[in-house]
N, C-alpha and C positions, 0 to 999 in steps of 0.2 A: 519531807521524809520522816519516818518514825523509827524508833528503836525496836528491834525484835526482842523477844524474851531472852533472858540470859542463857537458857538451856540451848537455844538455837545459835546465838552468837558464839558461845564457847565451843561449838562443834562446826561452825562455818569454816570451810577450807579443808576439813577432813573428808576426803573422798574414800569411803570405805572400800569400794570395789577396785581401788587402785592399790590397796595394801596387799602385798604378797601373802598368800595362804588364807586370806580372809574368806569365810563361807560365802559372803555376798559376791565376792569376786568369782568364786567357783560357779555359783548359780548363773551369774551373768555370762561367763564363758560358755557354759553349757548351751544357753539359749542362742548365743551368737554363733557357736559352732554348728548348731542345727540349721540355722538360717545362714549358711556359709556364703551364699551368693548375694546376700543383701548388703547394702551400704550401712556402715555402723557409725553411730555417734554416741559419745558419753561425756561431752563437755558443753552442752547447750546451756545458755544463761538461765539461771533459776529465777531471775526477775523478769516478769513479763507483764503485759498490759491487760486491763480488764477486757479489752477487745479481743486479744489473742486467747486469753485463758477461758473466756466465757462466750462472748458474742459470736465469734467466728465458728464456734462449735454448737451454736443454737441453744445454749443453756438459757432457759426462761429467765426473764428479768426478776421474777418473784421466787426463783428457786432458792431453797434454804442455803445452799452452798455459797451463794453470793453474799450472804449476811456477814456483817463485820464480826459477828460472834464466831464464825466458822473459818474465815479466811484472813490471812495476814496481809492487810493493805499497807502500802508504803507511802501513803499520801494523807497527811493529817487533816487537811481540809475536807477531803472526801469522807473520811471517817466521821468528822464532826457533822457533816451535812447529809449523811446517809439516810436518816429517817425522812428528811424532806424529799430527797430524790425518790425514795421508795414510794411515798404517799402521792406525790404530785406527778411523777413521770413513769415509774416502773409499773405501777398498778394499771393506769389507763393504757400505756403503750403495749402491755402484754396481751391486749385484746385485739391488736391489729396485725396486719400481714407480717410474717417473720422478717423478711428482708427490710421492710419499711421501718419496723420498730428499731432494728439495730442501726439503720441509717440515721434515725432521729437521735438516739442516745449518743452516738458518736459525734453528731453535729452539735448537739445542744449541751452535752455533759462531758465531752472530751474523753471518752473511755480509752481512746488509744494513747492518751497522755498520762493515765493514772496506773501506776504499777502495783503489782501484787507479787508475793512469792507464789510460784506456780502450785496449784493444788493437784495437778495430775500431769503426766508427761504428754498426754494427748494435746496439750496446749500447743505443741510444736508442729502438729500435723499440717495445718494450713500453710505455715511458712515453708516447710519442707516441700510441699506440693508446688508452691510458687517458685521454688528454686529448681523445679523440674526433676525432683527425685521421685522415682516410681516404686521402689521397694526398699524400705529402710527399717532397721532395728536401732532403737535409741533408748538410752538408760540415763537416769539421773535421780537426784533427791527431790522429793515433793514435801509440801508443808501444809499442815492443817491444825487448827485448834481442836484438840481431841480430849476425850476423857482420859483419866489416869488409871491404868492397870498394867498388867504384865504383857499385854498384847498391843498397846497403843503408845505411840511416841509422836511428838510434833514433827519429827523428820523421819521419813521412811523412803524406800527406794522402789522405783518401778522401771520395768522394761516394757516399752511399747513397740509395736511393729505395724506396718501397713504395706499393702500391695495395691497398686492401681494400674489399670490397663485401658487402652482406648478401644480395644476390641471386646466383644461380648464373650463372657465365660461364666461357668456355673460358680458364682461367687461363694454361696453358702457351702456347697460341697467341698470346694477347694479349701476354704477356711477351716471347716471342722475336721477335714482329713489331716491337714497340716498340724492343727493344734492337738489332736489325739496322738499323732506321731511324736510331737514335741514332749507331751507328758510321759509317754512311754520311754522316750530317750532320756528324760531327766530322772525318772524313777527307776529305770532299768529293770533289775530282777525283782524289785519289791512288788508284792502282790497287792494290786489295787484294782478297783472297778471304776469305770468312768460313766458319768451320767450328765446329759445336757438338760439345762433348764431353759425353756422357751418363754417362761412367764416373767420376763424382765424387760427393762427398756433403758436405753441411754439416749441422751438428747441428740447425739450425732450419728447413731447407727440405727438402721431399720431394715430387716429384723435384727434384734439383739439377742444374745445368748450368754449364759454363764455355764462354765464347766465345773462339775463337782467330782470329787474322788472320795473313795473310802477304802480302808484296808480290809483285805480278806485273808483269812488264815487257812491257806491251802498249801501244804508242803509240795515242793517241786515245781510250783508255778514260776514262770520266767517272763521275759518281756513279750514273748509271742502269745502268752496266755492272758495278757491284760484285757479285761472285758470292757466293752463299750455298749451303753444303753442309750438309744435315741428316744428317751422318754422324759417327760417334764418332771422336775423335782417338785415335790408337794410343798411349795412355799408360796407366800402371798406375793402379789405383784409389787415390783419395786420401781422406783424412778431415780436411778443413781446418777450422780454427777460425773463420775469418772469410770473409765473402763476397768481399772483395777482399784478397788476400794480398799478400805482399811482391813486389818487382820481379824479374822474370825475368832470367836472365843471357843471354837471347837477343838483347839489344839490338844487340850487335856484329854479329849475323847477320841483321838485319832486311832488309838489301839482298839477302840470299840468298833467292830465292823458294822454296826448299825448306824454310825454317824457319818453323814455326808459333809464334806468340807468344800466350800466354794474356793476355787483355785485361780480362776481368771475370768475376765469378761471380754466380749468380742461382738462383732456384728458387721453387717454390710454398711459401708459408708454412705450416708444420705447424699443424694444428688445435690441437695441444697448446700451441704458443706463443701462439696467440690466446686459448686458455682461461687460460693462466698470466697473460696480460696483462689480460684483461677480466673474468675470473671467479675471481680468486684467493680471495676470501672463500668462494665456493660450494665450491671445491675443498678448501679447508682444513676446511670444515664436514663434508664427506664423509669426509675422513681422520679427523677427531676423533670422528665418530660411530662409525666402524668400530673405532677404538682403544678407545673406551668400551665397545663390545660385546665386544671381545676381552679386555680387562683394564682395569677402571676405574682401578686403581692405577697402571697404566703411563701413562695419559694424565695423571693427577695428577702423577706423577713428572716427566714431560716439561715440564709447566708450571713445576714447581719448579726444574728445571735451567735453564730459560730466564730465570729470575728471578735477577738479578745477586747478590742477597744470600743465596741459599739455601746451606745446608751440603750441597753436592752429594754428597760421598762418603758422608755419613751417610744421605742419602735413598736412594742406590743400595743400600747394604748392608741397610737395613731392608726395602725393598720386594722385594729379591731373595732375602731369607731366607738370607743367607750368613753365615758365621762370620768373614769377613775384617774386620779392624778398619779403621775409617775412617782414611784417611790425611790428613796435614796438607797444607794447600794455601795458596797465597798468592793473594789476590783483588786484582784491579786494576780501577779504574774509568776507565782511560784509553781509553775508546771514542771513536771518531771520530763526531761528530754528522753526520747527513746530512739533507738536505732533500728534500722531494718536489717542490720547485719546480725548474724548469730554470734554471740560472744561466749568465750569460755568462762568457766567458773572463777578463774583468776581475775576477771574483770569486775566481779561483784564488789561494790563499795559498801563500807560500813555506814549505817544511817545515823542521823542525829537523834537526840533524846525525844521521846514521846512525852506529851504533856497531858494532864488530865483535862476533862471537858471544861472544868472551871478556869483553866489557864489559857484556853484557846479563845481568841477573840472571834467575834462573829464575822467571818469572811468566807467567801466561797468562790470557786472557779466559775460558777454560773450564777450571777447576781440575782437576788430575789426581787420580785415585783409584788404588788398587792395580790391577795388570794383570788379575788374575783376576776381580775384581768388575766392572771395565769390560767385559771380554769377555762375561761373562754378560748384562750389561745390553744390549750391542749385539746379541748373538745373539737376545735376546728381541724387540728392536725389529725385527730382520730375519726374523722368523718368516714362512715361506713362505705359510702359510695366511692370515695377516693381510695380507701384501702382495698376494696374489692377490685377496682379497676387496675390498681398496681399489681395485685395478685394475678389477675387474668393475663396481663402482659408478661409478667415474669414467668408464669407457667409455660407460656409459648416459647420463651427463651430456654427454659430448662429442658424442654422436649428435644432441643437440638444438641444437648450435651451427650456425648457418647461414652465418656469415662465412667468406669465403675470399679469398685474394689472393696477390700475388707481391712479391718483394723482390730487389734487386740491389745490388751494390757495385762501385766502380771506383776504381783508384788513379790519382790525378792526375799524380804524377811519371812513372808508367809511360807514360801517354798523351803527356805533354809531351816526354819523352826521345825518343819516336819521331817526333813531329811536328816538333820543333825541331832534332832531331839533337844533343841535349845529352848529352855522353858520361859525365858524372860527377854523381851525385846531390848531391854537396856544393855544386855550383855554384848550386843553387836558393837556398841560404842566403848566398851571396856578397853582401857589401856594397860590392864593387868596382863603381863606376859603369860600368865597361866591360862589365859583364854586363847590368844593367838597361837601359842606354841602347841596346842592340841591338834592343829590342822596342817595339812600339806596342800600344796598347789594342785588344784583340780582333782582332789580326792575327797570322798565323802566318808566320814566316820562318825561314830556315836560320841556326842559331847559328854564329858564327865564334869559334873558340877564341882568346881574347885573350892567353893565356900558355901556354907549353909548356916549363915548367921541367923539368930532368932529374930523374929519381928518384934517391933515395939508398937503397940496399938493404942491410939488415942482417939477420943471422940470430941466433937465440937457441936454444941447445940446453940441455936439462935433463932430469933423471931425474924420472919421475912418482911421485906418492904418492897416497894416498886423499883428500888435501885439495885436490888440483888440480881445478879446474873451468874448462873452456874459456871459458864465458860470463864468468866472473870475470876471466880473462886478457884477453878482449876489452875489458871495461869498464875495466880498468887502462890498457890502451893508449889508449882513447878519452879517459879523464880526464887523462892526462899529455900526450899528443901533440895532443889536440884535433883541429883540422882538418888537421893535417899528415900524417895517415896515409891512404894510399890503399888498402892491402891488408894483411891479416894472414892467412897461409895455412900450414897444416901441410904440410911438404914431406918429412918423414922420420919413421918410427916403427920402433923396433928393440927387440926383446926379447932380452936376454942370458941364455942358458940356464944359464951358470955362476953368475952373480951373482944371477939371478932378478930383475933390474931391467929396467924399460922406460924407454927414453929417446926423446925426441921433439925435432924441430927445427922451429921456426916461422920463416918468412921474413916480414919486415916491410918493406913498401915505403913509404918516406916521400916525399911530394910535395905541394907547396903550389901553389895557383893564384894566389897573390898575391906570392910571393917565392921567391928561389932559396935552397934549404936547403943550408947548408954541412955538411961532415962533422963539424966541431966542434960545431955546434948539434945535429945529430942524435945524436951520441955522448952528449951530456948527457941528451937525452930517453931514449935507449936504456938508459943506466945507471940512470936513475930508474925506468924500467919494470922492470928486473931487480931493483932493490932492493925495490920494492913487491910484485913477484911472489913473492920469497923471503919477505917479511913476511907476506903474506896466505895464500899457498898452501904455504909451507914446502918448496918444491922445492929440489933441489940442482943448481946450475948446473954444466955441464960445462966 
């Protein structure tokens, strides 16, 4: 296990939508009241496995959201070995049949035993399907390594929903009708227009849609006059990892009726996701039958490799008939135990301290063998004939599945910032009574900024090297400055032809909602950030 950033640990256990009068609670209640006949959950465990968070939702193995720079992994050995896994397994496996590749990574790399902080609420969809729920609304906090500004925070909240039926129905029409009605219900008499964007995609829905709104200035309009446009928004194609993604920077422009704001994502649940959720044993049996027909020894070897105690290098060498000598490896049994039961947030345990890469010894859950042997083994697993045969047999099985349905996700902070005119996402976590006392239960009113302390602006310039990573820099800033940073933004990038060096300059805007920050106070924070940046990224300060 690893330690999460201070800003997350300090807020763990604070369930904002359970605080009376809190804006997020009101938005959550509005959504739940609209879907009054759906089963409701708001206490699902925020720690989930790679298999649940990504694999069962068909997120590609090479998708950026899986990167350790974007997701909070809770297994230090996986973090340490991520680049090896990516190069040797994820890249070749992403070219074979969808079901087969997820079967392999869970057999060989134990994805079901490696935990993350969930990056989206959709992670719970497969498990809820397995528990025989057919229509569910579920809310919780999600976690991402994000940029630093007034609209992003490493913890934010999403409400997801899905409906699945065994009989045929017009999924897209039912979905879009309900969500248009939901937005009208939430925004009530406010004058807005609605537009659908068809030029988007999510790994687990097809077709996929995003719903955009914008404010219109027409006196006398009410809920019955909210306009809907079934036209595509003029945006570039996206390949998002989550149905409800991070908060848009358009908030400041909401009063400009020319600006469209993405409000939610949705789509028809892919049959492959339903199959992965409800018929995993059948799918695995199809794969293993084809492996057995293709090469009995290959299936035996996979089973040995998935066994913690096997001498993996020796097994590979023997079965692939190579002359390469088995390499020495270190085995570890520090797997994270997982439960099939859904736990409440009170079950979340505090993790142990994370170590830098120089402190972690070279050990892994899947021991290494020599490169040539490993490459031969992977190539044999990725045989096109084998993969195509597996795909053919699984497609036959998929044709027998009658279930179909829709899913959507919506960010609570996004809606609340628009409805209450809250300008900074940090305010939702404020424990200043002047924040919460402005609101009443299930009522929406204009937020009044109770403090307007001036910003303190500092720049930091340094030369880049291969060790620098912007996400790490952001995390250093958050850990040291906590709630006192409003924005971190790169303002200059210069490459010197003579010295062959690249320098950058980042502007940090410090501002607190609870106190006036002095230059002396900020200088101490800035110096600590610089020291930690040099220590972790070995940059040269200008």
